[in-house]
C-alpha positions as CSV (number, residue, x, y, z in Angstrom):
1,X,-46.1,137.6,-120.8
2,X,-47.6,139.2,-117.7
3,X,-47.4,136.9,-114.7
4,X,-48.6,139.3,-112.1
5,X,-52.0,137.9,-111.6
6,X,-52.5,136.0,-108.3
7,X,-55.7,134.0,-108.7
8,X,-56.3,132.4,-105.4
9,X,-52.7,131.7,-104.7
10,X,-51.5,131.7,-101.1
11,X,-48.1,132.9,-102.2
12,X,-46.9,135.7,-104.5
13,X,-45.2,134.7,-107.7
14,X,-41.8,135.8,-106.3
15,X,-42.4,133.7,-103.2
16,X,-43.4,130.7,-105.3
17,X,-40.2,131.0,-107.3
18,X,-38.1,131.1,-104.2
19,X,-39.9,128.2,-102.5
20,X,-40.1,125.9,-105.4
21,X,-36.9,125.7,-107.4
22,X,-37.6,122.3,-108.9
23,X,-40.6,120.2,-109.7
24,X,-39.8,117.8,-106.8
25,X,-40.5,120.6,-104.3
26,X,-43.9,121.3,-105.9
27,X,-44.9,117.6,-105.8
28,X,-43.8,117.3,-102.2
29,X,-45.8,120.4,-101.2
30,X,-48.9,119.1,-102.9
31,X,-48.6,115.8,-101.1
32,X,-48.3,117.6,-97.8
33,X,-51.3,119.8,-98.4
34,X,-53.8,117.3,-99.9
35,X,-55.7,114.9,-97.7
36,X,-55.2,111.2,-98.5
37,X,-58.5,110.8,-100.4
38,X,-57.8,113.7,-102.8
39,X,-54.2,112.7,-103.2
40,X,-55.1,109.1,-104.1
41,X,-57.8,110.4,-106.5
42,X,-55.1,112.4,-108.3
43,X,-52.4,109.9,-108.6
44,X,-54.5,106.7,-108.9
45,X,-55.7,104.8,-111.9
46,X,-58.0,102.0,-112.9
47,X,-57.9,98.5,-111.2
48,X,-54.3,97.3,-111.0
49,X,-53.0,100.7,-112.3
50,X,-51.0,98.9,-114.9
51,X,-51.8,101.5,-117.5
52,X,-50.6,104.3,-115.2
53,X,-47.3,102.5,-114.8
54,X,-46.9,101.7,-118.5
55,X,-47.3,105.4,-119.3
56,X,-44.2,106.1,-117.2
57,X,-42.5,102.9,-118.3
58,X,-42.8,103.9,-122.0
59,X,-41.2,107.3,-121.3
60,X,-38.5,105.9,-119.0
61,X,-37.6,103.2,-121.6
62,X,-36.5,105.8,-124.2
63,X,-32.9,107.2,-124.1
64,X,-31.5,110.2,-126.0
65,X,-28.8,110.2,-128.7
66,X,-27.4,113.7,-128.4
67,X,-25.4,115.5,-131.1
68,X,-22.4,117.6,-130.3
69,X,-20.3,120.5,-131.7
70,X,-23.3,122.5,-132.7
71,X,-23.9,126.2,-131.8
72,X,-26.8,126.2,-129.4
73,X,-26.5,129.8,-128.2
74,X,-30.0,130.3,-129.4
75,X,-32.8,128.0,-128.4
76,X,-36.4,128.3,-129.6
77,X,-39.0,126.3,-127.7
78,X,-42.0,127.7,-129.7
79,X,-44.8,125.4,-130.8
80,X,-48.2,126.0,-132.3
81,X,-51.7,124.7,-131.6
82,X,-54.8,125.3,-133.7
83,X,-52.9,127.9,-135.7
84,X,-51.8,129.8,-132.6
85,X,-48.2,130.2,-131.5
86,X,-47.3,128.8,-128.1
87,X,-44.2,129.6,-126.0
88,X,-43.6,125.9,-125.9
89,X,-45.7,122.9,-127.3
90,X,-47.5,122.3,-124.0
91,X,-51.2,122.4,-123.2
92,X,-52.9,122.0,-119.9
93,X,-55.1,118.9,-120.2
94,X,-58.8,118.8,-119.1
95,X,-59.2,117.5,-115.5
96,X,-62.5,116.7,-114.0
97,X,-63.2,118.0,-110.5
98,X,-60.2,120.3,-110.7
99,X,-61.8,122.3,-107.9
100,X,-60.6,119.6,-105.5
101,X,-57.1,121.1,-105.7
102,X,-57.9,124.8,-105.6
103,X,-61.2,126.6,-105.4
104,X,-60.4,128.8,-108.4
105,X,-60.5,125.6,-110.4
106,X,-60.5,126.0,-114.2
107,X,-60.3,129.8,-114.0
108,X,-56.9,129.5,-112.4
109,X,-55.8,127.0,-115.1
110,X,-56.9,129.3,-117.9
111,X,-55.2,132.3,-116.3
112,X,-51.9,130.6,-115.8
113,X,-51.9,129.1,-119.3
114,X,-52.9,132.3,-121.0
115,X,-50.4,134.4,-119.1
116,X,-47.5,132.0,-119.8
117,X,-48.4,131.4,-123.5
118,X,-49.7,127.8,-123.5
119,X,-53.0,126.2,-124.5
120,X,-55.6,124.9,-122.1
121,X,-58.6,122.6,-122.0
122,X,-61.6,123.0,-119.8
123,X,-63.4,119.8,-118.7
124,X,-67.1,119.8,-118.8
125,X,-67.1,118.3,-115.3
126,X,-65.2,121.2,-113.7
127,X,-66.0,124.6,-112.3
128,X,-66.5,127.4,-112.9
129,X,-69.0,127.8,-115.8
130,X,-67.2,127.7,-119.2
131,X,-68.1,131.4,-119.8
132,X,-66.2,132.4,-116.6
133,X,-63.2,130.4,-117.6
134,X,-63.1,131.8,-121.1
135,X,-62.8,135.3,-119.8
136,X,-59.6,134.4,-118.0
137,X,-57.8,133.7,-121.3
138,X,-59.4,136.0,-123.9
139,X,-56.6,135.7,-126.4
140,X,-54.8,132.4,-125.8
141,X,-55.8,129.1,-127.4
142,X,-58.5,127.3,-125.3
143,X,-60.5,124.2,-125.9
144,X,-63.7,123.0,-124.3
145,X,-63.8,119.2,-123.6
146,X,-67.1,117.4,-123.3
147,X,-68.2,114.1,-121.8
148,X,-71.4,113.2,-123.6
149,X,-74.1,112.9,-120.9
150,X,-77.2,113.8,-123.0
151,X,-78.7,113.5,-126.4
152,X,-77.6,115.3,-129.5
153,X,-79.5,118.4,-128.7
154,X,-77.9,118.5,-125.3
155,X,-74.4,118.2,-126.8
156,X,-75.2,121.0,-129.3
157,X,-76.5,123.3,-126.6
158,X,-73.3,123.0,-124.6
159,X,-71.0,123.3,-127.6
160,X,-73.0,126.4,-128.8
161,X,-72.2,128.0,-125.4
162,X,-68.5,127.2,-125.8
163,X,-68.5,128.7,-129.3
164,X,-70.3,131.9,-128.0
165,X,-67.8,132.1,-125.1
166,X,-64.8,132.2,-127.5
167,X,-63.3,128.7,-127.2
168,X,-61.2,128.0,-130.2
169,X,-61.7,124.2,-130.3
170,X,-64.2,121.6,-129.3
171,X,-63.1,118.3,-127.9
172,X,-65.0,115.0,-127.4
173,X,-63.7,112.5,-124.9
174,X,-64.3,109.0,-126.4
175,X,-62.7,106.5,-123.9
176,X,-65.3,106.7,-121.1
177,X,-68.1,104.4,-122.2
178,X,-68.0,103.1,-118.6
179,X,-66.7,104.8,-115.5
180,X,-63.7,102.6,-114.5
181,X,-63.1,100.9,-111.2
182,X,-60.7,103.1,-109.4
183,X,-59.9,100.9,-106.5
184,X,-57.9,103.4,-104.5
185,X,-61.1,105.4,-104.3
186,X,-63.4,102.5,-103.9
187,X,-61.4,101.2,-100.9
188,X,-62.0,104.6,-99.2
189,X,-65.7,104.9,-100.4
190,X,-64.5,108.0,-102.1
191,X,-65.7,108.9,-105.6
192,X,-66.2,111.8,-107.9
193,X,-69.8,113.0,-108.4
194,X,-69.6,111.8,-112.0
195,X,-68.9,108.3,-110.7
196,X,-71.7,108.3,-108.2
197,X,-74.5,109.0,-110.7
198,X,-75.4,107.1,-113.8
199,X,-77.4,110.0,-115.2
200,X,-76.6,110.3,-118.9
201,X,-74.1,107.5,-119.0
202,X,-76.0,105.6,-121.7
203,X,-75.3,108.5,-124.1
204,X,-71.6,108.1,-123.8
205,X,-71.9,104.4,-124.4
206,X,-73.8,105.1,-127.6
207,X,-71.4,107.6,-129.0
208,X,-70.2,106.7,-132.5
209,X,-68.8,108.2,-135.7
210,X,-72.3,108.9,-137.0
211,X,-72.9,111.3,-134.1
212,X,-69.5,112.9,-134.6
213,X,-70.3,113.5,-138.3
214,X,-73.4,115.5,-137.3
215,X,-71.2,117.7,-135.0
216,X,-68.5,118.0,-137.7
217,X,-71.1,119.3,-140.1
218,X,-72.5,121.8,-137.6
219,X,-69.4,123.4,-136.2
220,X,-66.6,125.2,-138.1
221,X,-64.2,125.2,-135.2
222,X,-61.4,122.6,-135.0
223,X,-62.7,119.3,-133.7
224,X,-60.6,117.2,-131.4
225,X,-61.2,113.6,-130.4
226,X,-59.5,112.6,-127.1
227,X,-58.9,109.0,-126.3
228,X,-57.2,107.6,-129.5
229,X,-55.0,104.6,-128.7
230,X,-54.5,102.9,-132.0
231,X,-53.4,103.7,-135.5
232,X,-56.6,102.3,-136.9
233,X,-58.8,104.7,-134.9
234,X,-56.4,107.6,-135.7
235,X,-56.9,106.8,-139.4
236,X,-60.7,106.7,-139.0
237,X,-60.6,110.0,-137.1
238,X,-58.9,111.7,-140.0
239,X,-61.3,110.2,-142.5
240,X,-64.2,111.7,-140.4
241,X,-62.7,115.2,-140.4
242,X,-61.1,115.3,-137.0
243,X,-58.6,118.2,-136.9
244,X,-56.6,117.1,-133.9
245,X,-56.0,113.5,-132.9
246,X,-55.6,113.4,-129.1
247,X,-53.6,110.3,-128.0
248,X,-54.6,109.4,-124.5
249,X,-55.5,106.6,-122.2
250,X,-57.1,109.0,-119.6
251,X,-53.9,108.9,-117.6
252,X,-54.4,105.2,-117.0
253,X,-57.7,105.9,-115.3
254,X,-60.0,104.1,-117.7
255,X,-59.0,100.8,-119.4
256,X,-56.4,98.9,-117.3
257,X,-53.6,97.0,-119.0
258,X,-53.4,99.4,-122.0
259,X,-50.2,100.4,-123.7
260,X,-48.4,103.5,-122.6
261,X,-49.3,106.4,-124.8
262,X,-45.7,107.1,-125.9
263,X,-45.6,103.5,-127.2
264,X,-48.8,104.1,-129.2
265,X,-47.5,107.4,-130.7
266,X,-45.5,106.0,-133.6
267,X,-48.4,104.1,-135.1
268,X,-50.7,107.1,-134.7
269,X,-48.1,109.3,-136.5
270,X,-47.8,106.8,-139.3
271,X,-51.6,106.7,-139.7
272,X,-52.2,110.4,-139.5
273,X,-49.3,111.8,-141.5
274,X,-49.8,115.5,-142.0
275,X,-53.6,115.3,-142.2
276,X,-54.2,116.4,-138.6
277,X,-52.4,117.7,-135.6
278,X,-51.4,115.1,-133.0
279,X,-51.4,115.8,-129.3
280,X,-50.6,113.4,-126.5
281,X,-50.9,113.0,-122.7
282,X,-50.0,110.2,-120.3
283,X,-47.6,110.9,-117.4
284,X,-45.6,113.6,-119.1
285,X,-43.8,115.3,-116.2
286,X,-40.4,116.6,-117.3
287,X,-38.9,118.6,-120.2
288,X,-37.2,115.4,-121.4
289,X,-40.6,113.7,-121.6
290,X,-41.9,116.5,-123.8
291,X,-38.9,116.3,-126.1
292,X,-39.2,112.6,-126.5
293,X,-42.8,113.0,-127.7
294,X,-41.9,115.8,-130.1
295,X,-39.0,113.6,-131.5
296,X,-41.5,110.8,-132.2
297,X,-43.9,113.1,-134.1
298,X,-46.3,114.7,-131.6
299,X,-47.1,118.4,-132.2
300,X,-48.2,119.2,-128.7
301,X,-47.9,117.5,-125.3
302,X,-50.7,117.8,-122.7
303,X,-49.8,117.7,-119.0
304,X,-52.5,116.9,-116.4
305,X,-51.5,115.5,-113.0
306,X,-48.3,117.6,-113.0
307,X,-50.1,121.0,-113.2
308,X,-52.7,119.7,-110.7
309,X,-49.9,119.0,-108.3
310,X,-48.6,122.6,-108.9
311,X,-52.1,123.9,-108.3
312,X,-52.4,122.0,-105.0
313,X,-49.1,123.4,-103.9
314,X,-49.7,127.0,-104.7
315,X,-52.8,127.7,-106.6
316,X,-52.6,129.6,-109.9
317,X,-49.0,130.6,-109.3
318,X,-48.1,126.9,-108.7
319,X,-49.4,126.1,-112.2
320,X,-47.4,129.0,-113.6
321,X,-44.3,127.8,-111.8
322,X,-44.8,124.3,-113.3
323,X,-44.7,125.8,-116.7
324,X,-41.7,127.9,-115.9
325,X,-39.7,124.9,-114.7
326,X,-40.8,122.8,-117.7
327,X,-39.6,125.6,-120.0
328,X,-36.3,125.8,-118.3
329,X,-35.8,122.1,-118.5
330,X,-36.6,122.1,-122.2
331,X,-34.2,124.9,-123.0
332,X,-31.4,123.2,-121.2
333,X,-32.2,119.7,-122.6
334,X,-32.5,121.0,-126.2
335,X,-29.1,122.6,-125.9
336,X,-27.6,119.4,-124.5
337,X,-29.2,117.5,-127.4
338,X,-27.6,119.9,-129.9
339,X,-30.8,121.4,-131.3
340,X,-31.9,125.0,-131.7
341,X,-35.5,124.4,-132.7
342,X,-38.0,121.6,-132.0
343,X,-38.4,121.0,-135.7
344,X,-34.9,119.6,-135.7
345,X,-35.9,116.7,-133.5
346,X,-36.9,113.4,-135.1
347,X,-36.9,109.7,-134.1
348,X,-33.1,109.5,-134.6
349,X,-32.7,111.3,-131.3
350,X,-34.2,108.5,-129.2
351,X,-33.7,104.8,-128.9
352,X,-35.1,102.1,-126.6
353,X,-33.2,101.5,-123.3
354,X,-33.7,99.7,-120.1
355,X,-35.4,101.9,-117.4
356,X,-33.3,102.4,-114.3
357,X,-36.1,102.4,-111.7
358,X,-39.5,100.7,-111.3
359,X,-42.1,102.8,-113.0
360,X,-44.9,104.4,-111.1
361,X,-47.0,107.6,-111.3
362,X,-44.3,109.6,-109.5
363,X,-41.1,107.9,-110.9
364,X,-40.2,111.1,-112.8
365,X,-39.4,112.5,-109.3
366,X,-36.9,110.1,-107.8
367,X,-36.5,112.1,-104.6
368,X,-40.1,111.6,-103.8
369,X,-41.1,108.3,-102.2
370,X,-43.2,106.0,-104.3
371,X,-47.0,106.2,-103.5
372,X,-48.2,103.9,-100.8
373,X,-50.3,101.2,-102.6
374,X,-51.8,99.8,-99.3
375,X,-55.4,100.4,-98.3
């Protein structure tokens, strides 16, 4: 893959590799560069932020059961998404207002993902226009994600643009009937534009399976529903023709006191079987996190905050460096687990265990101080 592009990155790729030799260093640099309002917008969640912590708690409460005396000279991290091969089973999740972290916004995300060999999602509440983003990744798998803020004709008009631009999948986010109370932001009187206006919000509140069925009938592209948090809804999704079930609690930014997504995954896998692909997000920050999800039945893992931190640290090249480091971690950890291919992983490789530190949004980075929860 060609990594020579330098979309709005203050550092060359070689400089980024030299400066950031682990993920901790990228997180620390992002924290230093972002002002407090934007930092809290990125790491914060809804109300008490219990859902944010449970995402990490779920991952930190799983331990590995490695196998030994196996030849692991060859390690293949390849995955697939929407019928396209990936260098590893990771996609860059949709993030609204991604331009807060770098002006190149979704164009930089697309460029990094396409160059590395991963999938990417563009949020409908991000810049630049979807047509511009699509040109940055002409060959790689890309999905357009939509918040429903208009009537059915409005939705079709936007999805038609995404199809024409070459997006390979269409995603509806379904866990935003109301914009949540994000108290870090409220305390600073700081809110995203989408939170400051109620225009179109009633359409998201009225979204149901009947409306999805109309879209399913119109579009031949794979359809993805993002925000599945129960086996019951996963089963319904498959019955209505959803191609990809996206397990997500919006990074803990919508409903507070939800389950961690990794804790929900087994019931979703049981409900879906092989009838649809399963992708998941929710505080996935390390190669070990990805391998835990694959072992429990996910096909692809989406990372969000992590690549936004890389972007804040070093633009497009910071995102690319995040992917490089995740890949390096996965190769090493697969070897230490005694597996050559991801298909060898199954639930026997993990078991419940007590976490060793208090979970929080950055607890995957123990050398970084916990976020300051004070106003």
